[in-house]
PAVO-537439 format. One record per residue: y, z, x of N, C-alpha, C in turn. Coordinates in steps of 0.05 Angstrom, whole numbers, padded with zeros to 5 digits, always signed. Layout:
REM residues N
YZXYZXYZX/...
END
This chain:
REM residues 379
+02863+04232+04726+02874+04252+04744+02869+04242+04773/+02890+04240+04788+02888+04227+04814+02900+04245+04836/+02884+04261+04850+02895+04279+04870+02902+04265+04897/+02893+04240+04901+02897+04228+04927+02921+04210+04928/+02931+04201+04905+02954+04183+04905+02946+04154+04904/+02920+04148+04906+02911+04120+04905+02911+04110+04877/+02910+04083+04874+02911+04071+04848+02885+04076+04833/+02886+04080+04807+02862+04084+04791+02844+04060+04792/+02818+04065+04791+02798+04044+04793+02799+04026+04769/+02797+03999+04775+02797+03980+04753+02770+03979+04739/+02750+03992+04751+02723+03991+04739+02721+04008+04714/+02740+04027+04710+02740+04043+04686+02762+04034+04668/+02756+04026+04645+02776+04017+04626+02769+04025+04598/+02789+04031+04582+02785+04037+04554+02811+04032+04540/+02813+04039+04515+02837+04033+04499+02860+04051+04507/+02855+04072+04522+02876+04090+04530+02871+04099+04559/+02891+04098+04576+02889+04106+04603+02910+04128+04609/+02901+04150+04621+02920+04170+04630+02919+04172+04661/+02942+04169+04674+02943+04170+04703+02963+04191+04710/+02952+04212+04723+02969+04235+04731+02967+04238+04761/+02990+04237+04775+02990+04238+04804+02997+04266+04813/+02978+04280+04826+02982+04306+04837+02984+04306+04867/+02989+04282+04879+02988+04279+04908+03009+04297+04922/+03030+04303+04908+03051+04319+04921+03045+04349+04921/+03024+04357+04907+03017+04386+04906+02997+04392+04928/+03005+04405+04949+02987+04411+04971+02978+04440+04970/+02987+04455+04950+02980+04484+04949+02950+04488+04945/+02938+04471+04929+02909+04473+04924+02901+04498+04910/+02919+04509+04894+02912+04533+04879+02892+04526+04856/+02869+04539+04858+02847+04531+04839+02855+04537+04810/+02868+04560+04805+02875+04566+04777+02896+04547+04766/+02915+04540+04784+02936+04521+04775+02924+04494+04769/+02906+04485+04786+02894+04459+04781+02878+04459+04756/+02863+04481+04751+02846+04482+04727+02864+04481+04702/+02886+04496+04703+02905+04496+04680+02916+04469+04675/+02925+04455+04697+02936+04428+04694+02915+04409+04683/+02891+04410+04693+02870+04392+04685+02863+04396+04655/+02862+04422+04647+02855+04428+04620+02877+04418+04601/+02902+04422+04608+02924+04413+04591+02925+04382+04589/+02920+04369+04612+02920+04340+04613+02897+04329+04596/+02874+04343+04597+02851+04334+04581+02857+04337+04551/+02871+04358+04544+02877+04361+04516+02895+04339+04505/+02916+04332+04521+02934+04311+04513+02919+04284+04512/+02903+04279+04532+02887+04254+04533+02868+04252+04510/+02856+04274+04502+02838+04274+04479+02853+04266+04454/+02877+04277+04451+02892+04270+04427+02898+04241+04425/+02906+04229+04448+02913+04201+04449+02888+04183+04446/+02866+04192+04459+02842+04176+04458+02830+04175+04430/+02828+04199+04417+02816+04199+04390+02834+04186+04369/+02859+04183+04375+02877+04170+04355+02869+04141+04351/+02855+04129+04369+02847+04101+04367+02819+04097+04356/+02806+04118+04347+02778+04116+04337+02779+04112+04307/+02770+04089+04297+02773+04083+04269+02755+04100+04251/+02732+04109+04261+02713+04124+04245+02719+04154+04244/+02739+04162+04258+02746+04191+04261+02771+04197+04245/+02768+04214+04224+02791+04223+04209+02806+04245+04224/+02826+04256+04212+02843+04276+04224+02826+04301+04231/+02808+04309+04213+02792+04333+04218+02773+04329+04242/+02761+04305+04244+02743+04299+04267+02759+04298+04293/+02783+04287+04292+02799+04285+04317+02807+04313+04326/+02814+04331+04307+02821+04358+04314+02798+04373+04327/+02773+04367+04318+02750+04380+04330+02746+04370+04358/+02751+04344+04363+02748+04334+04390+02769+04346+04409/+02793+04349+04399+02814+04361+04415+02807+04390+04423/+02795+04404+04404+02787+04432+04410+02764+04434+04430/+02752+04411+04436+02730+04410+04456+02741+04404+04484/+02767+04409+04488+02780+04401+04513+02769+04414+04537/+02754+04437+04534+02741+04449+04557+02719+04432+04569/+02709+04414+04553+02689+04395+04564+02704+04375+04582/+02689+04365+04601+02700+04344+04618+02709+04321+04601/+02734+04311+04606+02745+04289+04589+02727+04264+04591/+02718+04258+04615+02700+04235+04618+02674+04238+04603/+02665+04263+04602+02640+04268+04586+02645+04263+04557/+02669+04272+04547+02675+04267+04519+02677+04237+04513/+02690+04222+04532+02692+04193+04528+02665+04180+04529/+02647+04189+04546+02620+04177+04548+02605+04183+04523/+02607+04207+04513+02592+04214+04488+02603+04199+04464/+02630+04195+04464+02642+04180+04442+02632+04151+04442/+02630+04139+04466+02620+04112+04468+02591+04109+04460/+02575+04130+04466+02547+04129+04460+02541+04136+04431/+02559+04152+04418+02554+04161+04391+02578+04153+04374/+02575+04131+04360+02597+04121+04344+02605+04138+04320/+02585+04152+04309+02590+04169+04285+02597+04197+04294/+02616+04210+04281+02624+04237+04288+02601+04257+04289/+02583+04256+04269+02562+04276+04268+02544+04275+04293/+02538+04250+04302+02521+04247+04325+02535+04257+04350/+02561+04251+04352+02576+04260+04376+02578+04290+04377/+02583+04303+04355+02586+04333+04355+02559+04346+04361/+02537+04333+04353+02511+04344+04359+02506+04342+04390/+02514+04320+04402+02511+04316+04431+02529+04336+04446/+02553+04340+04436+02571+04359+04448+02561+04387+04447/+02549+04394+04424+02538+04421+04421+02515+04426+04441/+02499+04405+04446+02477+04407+04465+02488+04413+04493/+02511+04399+04500+02523+04402+04526+02534+04431+04529/+02547+04440+04508+02558+04467+04509+02536+04488+04510/+02514+04483+04495+02492+04501+04494+02479+04506+04521/+02478+04485+04537+02464+04487+04563+02479+04506+04582/+02505+04508+04580+02520+04525+04598+02516+04555+04593/+02506+04561+04569+02502+04589+04561+02473+04597+04560/+02456+04579+04569+02427+04585+04569+02421+04610+04585/+02406+04628+04573+02399+04653+04587+02420+04675+04584/+02443+04668+04574+02464+04688+04571+02469+04695+04542/+02464+04676+04524+02467+04681+04496+02449+04662+04481/+02443+04669+04456+02425+04653+04440+02440+04638+04418/+02436+04612+04417+02449+04596+04396+02438+04603+04369/+02456+04605+04349+02449+04612+04322+02456+04589+04303/+02437+04578+04289+02442+04557+04270+02445+04569+04242/+02465+04559+04228+02470+04569+04201+02481+04546+04184/+02469+04542+04161+02477+04520+04144+02497+04528+04123/+02507+04552+04124+02524+04562+04103+02554+04558+04110/+02570+04557+04090+02599+04558+04093+02610+04583+04077/+02635+04588+04080+02647+04611+04066+02644+04608+04036/+02643+04584+04026+02641+04579+03997+02613+04588+03987/+02593+04589+04004+02566+04597+03996+02563+04627+03995/+02582+04642+04004+02579+04671+04006+02591+04685+03982/+02579+04709+03976+02590+04726+03956+02605+04748+03970/+02632+04746+03970+02649+04763+03985+02669+04777+03967/+02679+04800+03976+02701+04813+03963+02726+04795+03968/+02744+04793+03948+02767+04776+03951+02783+04781+03976/+02787+04807+03983+02802+04813+04007+02788+04804+04033/+02761+04806+04033+02746+04797+04057+02747+04767+04059/+02744+04753+04037+02745+04724+04037+02772+04714+04046/+02793+04727+04036+02820+04719+04044+02825+04723+04074/+02814+04745+04085+02817+04750+04114+02803+04729+04130/+02779+04721+04122+02763+04700+04137+02777+04673+04135/+02787+04666+04112+02801+04640+04109+02827+04640+04125/+02840+04663+04126+02865+04665+04142+02858+04661+04172/+02835+04671+04181+02827+04667+04208+02822+04637+04214/+02809+04624+04196+02804+04595+04199+02831+04580+04202/+02849+04585+04184+02875+04571+04184+02891+04577+04209/+02890+04602+04219+02905+04610+04243+02894+04596+04267/+02868+04591+04268+02856+04577+04291+02866+04548+04292/+02870+04536+04269+02879+04508+04268+02909+04505+04275/+02924+04527+04275+02952+04526+04282+02959+04540+04308/+02938+04547+04324+02943+04562+04349+02962+04546+04368/+02956+04521+04371+02972+04505+04390+03001+04504+04382/+03006+04500+04356+03033+04499+04345+03048+04525+04350/+03036+04547+04342+03049+04573+04343+03053+04584+04371/+03031+04583+04387+03032+04596+04413+03045+04578+04435/+03041+04552+04433+03051+04534+04454+03076+04519+04446/+03074+04504+04423+03097+04488+04415+03121+04505+04408/+03116+04527+04393+03138+04545+04385+03143+04567+04406/+03126+04569+04426+03131+04588+04448+03126+04617+04443/+03112+04623+04421+03106+04652+04415+03086+04664+04434/+03070+04647+04446+03050+04657+04465+03063+04670+04489/+03083+04657+04500+03096+04667+04524+03114+04691+04517/+03128+04690+04495+03147+04711+04488+03132+04736+04479/+03111+04732+04463+03096+04755+04452+03073+04764+04469/+03068+04750+04491+03046+04758+04509+03019+04754+04495/+03016+04733+04479+02991+04729+04464+02977+04704+04475/+02951+04707+04482+02934+04685+04490+02920+04673+04466/+02903+04654+04471+02888+04641+04450+02864+04658+04441/+02859+04680+04454+02837+04697+04447+02840+04709+04419/+02818+04712+04406+02817+04724+04379+02793+04742+04378/+02797+04768+04375+02776+04788+04373+02775+04798+04344/+02752+04795+04332+02749+04802+04303+02726+04823+04301/+02731+04842+04284+02711+04863+04279+02701+04860+04250/+02674+04857+04247+02661+04857+04221+02648+04885+04218/+02656+04900+04198+02644+04926+04194+02633+04929+04166/+02611+04943+04165+02598+04947+04139+02569+04954+04142/+02556+04963+04121+02528+04971+04122+02510+04947+04129/+02487+04953+04139+02467+04932+04146+02460+04916+04121/+02458+04890+04124+02449+04873+04102+02471+04863+04084/+02497+04867+04091+02519+04860+04074+02531+04832+04081/+02519+04818+04100+02528+04790+04105+02544+04786+04129/+02544+04805+04148+02561+04801+04172+02552+04778+04189/+02526+04776+04194+02515+04754+04211+02519+04728+04197/+02514+04727+04171+02518+04702+04155+02547+04693+04156/+02565+04713+04154+02594+04706+04155+02602+04695+04182/+02590+04706+04203+02596+04695+04230+02587+04666+04232/+02564+04659+04221+02554+04632+04221+02571+04614+04204/+02579+04624+04180+02596+04608+04162+02623+04603+04175/+02634+04623+04188+02660+04620+04201+02659+04599+04223/+02637+04600+04239+02634+04580+04260+02632+04552+04248/+02618+04549+04226+02615+04523+04213+02642+04513+04203/+02658+04531+04192+02685+04523+04182+02702+04513+04205/+02699+04524+04229+02714+04516+04252+02702+04493+04267/+02677+04486+04259+02663+04464+04273+02655+04471+04302/+02649+04497+04306+02642+04507+04333+02614+04519+04332/+02599+04517+04354+02572+04530+04355+02575+04560+04358/+02556+04575+04346+02556+04604+04347+02535+04613+04366/+02542+04632+04384+02524+04643+04403+02522+04673+04400/+02497+04683+04396+02492+04711+04393+02488+04724+04420/+02503+04744+04426+02502+04758+04452+02486+04784+04449/+02465+04787+04464+02449+04811+04464+02461+04831+04483/+02477+04849+04473+02491+04869+04490+02472+04887+04505/+02449+04894+04491+02430+04911+04504+02419+04898+04529/+02416+04872+04528+02405+04858+04552+02426+04855+04574/+02452+04857+04566+02473+04855+04586+02477+04881+04602/+02472+04903+04589+02477+04929+04602+02454+04935+04622/+02463+04943+04646+02443+04950+04667+02449+04978+04677/+02428+04992+04685+02431+05019+04696+02442+05018+04724/+02441+04995+04737+02451+04992+04764+02481+04988+04764/+02496+05003+04780+02525+05001+04781+02533+04973+04789/+02551+04962+04773+02562+04935+04779+02547+04912+04766/+02522+04916+04758+02506+04895+04747+02516+04887+04719/+02524+04906+04703+02534+04900+04676+02558+04882+04678/+02577+04889+04696+02601+04873+04699+02594+04844+04709/+02574+04842+04726+02566+04815+04735+02554+04799+04712/+02538+04812+04695+02527+04798+04672+02549+04788+04653/+02568+04806+04648+02590+04798+04631+02607+04776+04643/+02611+04777+04669+02626+04756+04683+02612+04729+04679/+02586+04728+04682+02571+04703+04678+02574+04693+04650/+02573+04711+04630+02575+04703+04602+02602+04691+04597/+02624+04705+04604+02651+04696+04597+02659+04671+04614/+02650+04669+04639+02656+04646+04655+02643+04621+04642/+02618+04623+04633+02605+04601+04620+02618+04594+04594/+02626+04615+04578+02638+04610+04552+02666+04598+04555/+02680+04603+04578+02707+04593+04582+02707+04562+04582/+02685+04550+04589+02683+04521+04591+02671+04509+04566/+02667+04525+04546+02654+04515+04521+02669+04527+04497/+02678+04510+04479+02691+04520+04455+02669+04531+04436/+02664+04557+04438+02643+04569+04422+02654+04595+04409/+02639+04605+04390+02644+04631+04378+02623+04650+04389/+02631+04672+04401+02612+04692+04411+02609+04714+04391/+02584+04721+04385+02578+04741+04364+02563+04764+04377/+02576+04787+04378+02564+04812+04389+02555+04829+04365/+02529+04829+04360+02518+04845+04338+02514+04874+04348/+02516+04893+04329+02513+04922+04336+02529+04929+04361/+02555+04921+04359+02573+04924+04382+02579+04953+04389/+02575+04971+04370+02581+04999+04376+02563+05011+04398/+02542+04996+04405+02524+05006+04426+02538+05008+04453/+02557+04990+04458+02572+04990+04483+02602+04996+04479/+02612+04992+04455+02640+04997+04450+02644+05025+04438/+02626+05043+04443+02628+05069+04431+02650+05085+04443/+02655+05109+04432+02677+05125+04442+02673+05133+04471/+02695+05130+04486+02694+05138+04514+02691+05168+04516/+02674+05177+04533+02667+05205+04535+02684+05219+04556/+02685+05245+04553+02697+05262+04574+02680+05260+04600/+02693+05255+04622+02679+05250+04647+02668+05277+04658/+02642+05278+04659+02629+05302+04670+02613+05295+04695/+02604+05270+04698+02590+05262+04722+02595+05232+04726/+02582+05221+04747+02586+05193+04754+02577+05174+04733/+02557+05181+04717+02547+05164+04696+02567+05160+04674/+02581+05183+04667+02602+05181+04646+02625+05163+04656/+02632+05166+04681+02654+05150+04692+02646+05120+04691/+02622+05114+04698+02613+05086+04699+02611+05075+04671/+02602+05090+04651+02601+05081+04623+02628+05074+04613/+02648+05091+04619+02676+05086+04611+02687+05061+04624/+02680+05057+04649+02689+05033+04663+02678+05008+04651/+02652+05009+04642+02640+04986+04629+02655+04978+04604/+02662+04999+04587+02677+04994+04563+02704+04981+04568/+02718+04992+04588+02745+04982+04595+02743+04953+04605/+02723+04948+04621+02719+04921+04632+02714+04901+04610/+02697+04908+04591+02690+04890+04569+02715+04884+04552/+02732+04904+04548+02756+04900+04533+02774+04880+04547/+02776+04882+04573+02793+04864+04589+02782+04835+04587/+02756+04832+04588+02744+04805+04587+02748+04793+04560/+02746+04808+04539+02750+04798+04512+02779+04787+04509/+02798+04802+04520+02826+04794+04517+02832+04769+04534/+02818+04765+04555+02823+04742+04573+02807+04717+04565/+02788+04721+04546+02772+04698+04537+02787+04682+04516/+02792+04657+04522+02808+04640+04504+02790+04628+04482/+02779+04646+04466+02762+04637+04444+02759+04660+04424/+02740+04656+04406+02736+04676+04385+02712+04693+04391/+02716+04720+04391+02694+04739+04394+02692+04755+04369/+02668+04755+04357+02663+04770+04333+02645+04794+04340/+02654+04818+04333+02638+04842+04338+02630+04854+04312/+02604+04859+04309+02594+04870+04284+02584+04899+04288/+02590+04916+04269+02580+04944+04271+02574+04954+04244/+02553+04971+04243+02546+04985+04218+02561+05011+04216/+02571+05021+04238+02584+05047+04239+02611+05046+04254/+02632+05040+04239+02658+05038+04251+02667+05063+04265/+02658+05086+04254+02668+05112+04266+02658+05115+04295/+02638+05099+04303+02629+05101+04331+02646+05085+04350/+02664+05069+04339+02681+05051+04356+02705+05067+04367/+02710+05063+04393+02733+05076+04406+02759+05068+04393/+02777+05087+04388+02803+05081+04375+02819+05062+04393/+02818+05066+04419+02833+05049+04437+02824+05020+04435/+02798+05017+04429+02788+04990+04425+02798+04978+04399/+02798+04994+04378+02807+04984+04352+02835+04974+04353/+02852+04987+04370+02880+04978+04372+02882+04950+04383/+02861+04941+04397+02862+04915+04410+02848+04893+04393/+02839+04901+04369+02826+04882+04351+02848+04866+04336/+02844+04840+04335+02864+04823+04321+02859+04824+04290/+02834+04826+04282+02828+04825+04253+02804+04842+04247/+02805+04859+04227+02782+04875+04218+02775+04865+04190/+02750+04858+04186+02740+04848+04160+02719+04867+04150/+02723+04878+04126+02704+04897+04114+02682+04882+04098/+02657+04892+04101+02635+04881+04086+02622+04905+04072/+02633+04913+04049+02622+04936+04035+02596+04929+04021/+02582+04950+04013+02558+04946+03997+02567+04933+03970/+02552+04913+03960+02561+04899+03936+02560+04917+03911/+02581+04913+03894+02581+04927+03868+02565+04911+03848/+02566+04920+03823+02550+04907+03802+02556+04878+03799/+02581+04870+03798+02588+04842+03794+02578+04825+03817/+02581+04835+03842+02571+04820+03865+02541+04818+03866/+02528+04840+03858+02499+04840+03857+02489+04820+03836/+02503+04818+03814+02495+04798+03793+02497+04770+03805/+02519+04764+03819+02522+04738+03831+02500+04732+03852/+02493+04753+03867+02472+04750+03888+02445+04745+03875/+02439+04760+03853+02413+04755+03839+02412+04727+03828/+02435+04717+03817+02435+04691+03804+02435+04667+03823/+02436+04673+03849+02434+04651+03869+02408+04636+03867/+02387+04650+03856+02361+04637+03853+02363+04612+03835/+02384+04611+03818+02387+04588+03800+02396+04563+03815/+02404+04566+03840+02411+04543+03856+02386+04529+03868/+02363+04542+03865+02338+04532+03876+02322+04518+03854/+02298+04508+03861+02280+04496+03842+02258+04516+03834/+02260+04541+03841+02240+04560+03834+02238+04564+03804/+02213+04563+03793+02210+04567+03764+02213+04597+03757/+02229+04602+03736+02234+04630+03727+02223+04634+03700/+02211+04657+03696+02201+04665+03669+02225+04674+03652/+02224+04669+03626+02246+04677+03608+02252+04707+03608/+02233+04723+03617+02237+04752+03616+02253+04763+03639/+02262+04746+03658+02278+04756+03680+02305+04765+03670/+02312+04790+03675+02336+04802+03665+02355+04807+03688/+02374+04788+03693+02392+04790+03715+02411+04814+03712/+02420+04819+03688+02438+04842+03683+02425+04868+03690/+02400+04872+03682+02386+04897+03688+02383+04900+03718/+02376+04879+03732+02372+04880+03761+02398+04888+03775/+02421+04876+03766+02446+04882+03778+02456+04910+03772/+02449+04919+03748+02458+04946+03739+02443+04968+03752/+02416+04965+03754+02400+04988+03763+02392+04987+03792/+02390+04964+03804+02380+04962+03831+02403+04959+03851/+02410+04981+03865+02432+04981+03883+02423+04971+03911/+02422+04945+03913+02412+04931+03937+02434+04915+03950/+02431+04911+03976+02450+04893+03991+02441+04864+03987/+02458+04846+03997+02452+04818+03995+02426+04811+04009/+02422+04822+04033+02398+04816+04048+02373+04827+04034/+02376+04850+04022+02353+04862+04007+02346+04845+03982/+02366+04835+03968+02361+04818+03945+02348+04793+03954/+02356+04782+03976+02343+04758+03987+02314+04763+03992/+02308+04786+04005+02280+04793+04011+02263+04796+03986/+02275+04807+03965+02261+04811+03939+02254+04784+03927/+02273+04765+03927+02268+04739+03916+02246+04725+03931/+02246+04727+03957+02225+04714+03973+02198+04726+03967/+02196+04752+03966+02171+04766+03959+02161+04757+03932/+02179+04758+03912+02171+04750+03885+02162+04721+03883/+02176+04704+03898+02169+04675+03898+02142+04670+03910/+02135+04685+03931+02108+04682+03943+02087+04692+03923/+02092+04714+03909+02073+04723+03888+02069+04701+03868/+02091+04689+03858+02089+04669+03837+02074+04644+03847/+02080+04635+03871+02068+04612+03882+02038+04616+03885/+02030+04640+03894+02001+04646+03898+01986+04646+03871/+01999+04656+03850+01986+04658+03824+01989+04631+03808/+02006+04614+03818+02011+04589+03803+02026+04593+03777/+02045+04613+03777+02060+04619+03753+02090+04620+03760/+02107+04620+03739+02136+04624+03744+02141+04653+03754/+02164+04657+03767+02171+04684+03776+02178+04701+03751/+02164+04723+03749+02168+04740+03726+02183+04765+03734/+02192+04780+03713+02207+04805+03718+02189+04825+03732/+02163+04826+03725+02145+04844+03738+02142+04838+03768/+02141+04813+03775+02139+04805+03803+02164+04814+03818/+02187+04811+03806+02212+04819+03819+02213+04850+03823/+02205+04865+03802+02205+04894+03804+02186+04904+03825/+02162+04891+03827+02144+04898+03849+02157+04894+03876/+02171+04871+03879+02184+04865+03904+02206+04885+03910/+02221+04893+03889+02243+04912+03893+02231+04939+03903/+02209+04948+03890+02197+04973+03898+02188+04972+03927/+02176+04950+03936+02167+04947+03964+02191+04947+03983/+02213+04934+03975+02236+04932+03992+02250+04959+03995/+02252+04974+03973+02264+05001+03975+02247+05019+03993/+02221+05017+03990+02203+05033+04007+02206+05026+04036/+02207+05000+04041+02210+04990+04069+02236+05001+04081/+02257+05001+04066+02283+05010+04076+02286+05040+04076/+02266+05055+04066+02268+05084+04065+02286+05094+04044/+02291+05078+04024+02309+05086+04002+02293+05098+03979/+02305+05115+03963+02290+05128+03941+02283+05107+03920/+02258+05109+03909+02249+05092+03887+02250+05108+03862/+02271+05105+03846+02276+05122+03823+02262+05111+03798/+02248+05129+03785+02232+05121+03761+02250+05110+03739/+02273+05122+03735+02290+05113+03713+02302+05085+03718/+02302+05076+03743+02311+05049+03748+02291+05028+03740/+02265+05035+03741+02244+05016+03735+02233+05018+03706/+02239+05040+03693+02229+05043+03666+02199+05046+03665/+02186+05034+03644+02157+05036+03642+02142+05021+03664/+02156+05002+03678+02143+04987+03699+02136+05005+03723/+02149+05028+03725+02144+05046+03747+02115+05054+03748/+02104+05062+03725+02076+05070+03724+02058+05046+03719/+02066+05027+03702+02050+05005+03694+02043+04987+03718/+02062+04983+03736+02058+04966+03759+02050+04981+03784/+02048+05008+03782+02040+05024+03805+02062+05025+03826/+02087+05022+03818+02109+05022+03837+02112+05050+03850/+02108+05071+03834+02109+05098+03845+02088+05103+03866/+02064+05092+03862+02042+05096+03881+02048+05083+03907/+02059+05058+03906+02065+05044+03931+02087+05057+03947/+02104+05072+03932+02127+05085+03946+02119+05112+03958/+02097+05123+03949+02089+05150+03958+02074+05149+03985/
END
């Protein structure tokens, strides 16, 4: 990119050179320049990565999606890191630094294939992944973006009870897209001082605009709640905050995931602006069975008396609660130096139900209710 009209320096050379002369543009409009630079960087990335022998089509697409990074920075990282995994790790560090103090990076080793999901929910998530890979074709090459008034922004709502996998799905989705996931603490963004919340949101979205990331707003109903009837200045300000956040989400050229346990608390006007809603219902018997059987993917020793069908049939737990029960039972077994037994699991289930404030029903535990003292621990 050459704004002066002078010849490009011979000191920089690589297998691909892009020379764009903007010397005739004297307007100096910042937004126009940024748009041109970003588009030029995207084209240059495509040409540059095409000559990398160790990078397949999937790796090259990931590099092109990183076009918000400085093109020279991408070239420098590519030269320093010959293998794709090392380069993407370095790029993630660069992106991470721009959001320090505004959001918290979340690491997740799961993919969508690792999750136990309802078929409709899994189909919706996979559709989102495929649509992100075709954004350039549909919105820009085919021109639907200009005609339909659609930007690259994608706002997704995950709704369902606590512990049903919303956070895990956000991490898995980010992994499928090859993008880092950042958790936004909305409570920390909101300020009692007029105008401060908007400033905090501005800082977040301005930093995120230069980094291809997925933003995850957990418990989003705290700020996206129903707009109230205006009775005083505080009500008016709260409504302005909600409207402002909606505008910023729509102008953010990236993926925003909002999670809520209580969809009824979300403003209807906001729901109309959601691109995709994914349900995470409490698991049924079949899903609970699959969740209990995930222990078989580990090296944990199991006693022959472990009855997966009984656990799935009688214990109405979420995925997160089943995970907690397995960890509790595994610690019991490791301490005793024995395999995980059914009694250990039932003790763990009783403790988990008590912790969650759920009823501990005697008929679900059978004779173990009294024999293991489960009823006593619950009282």
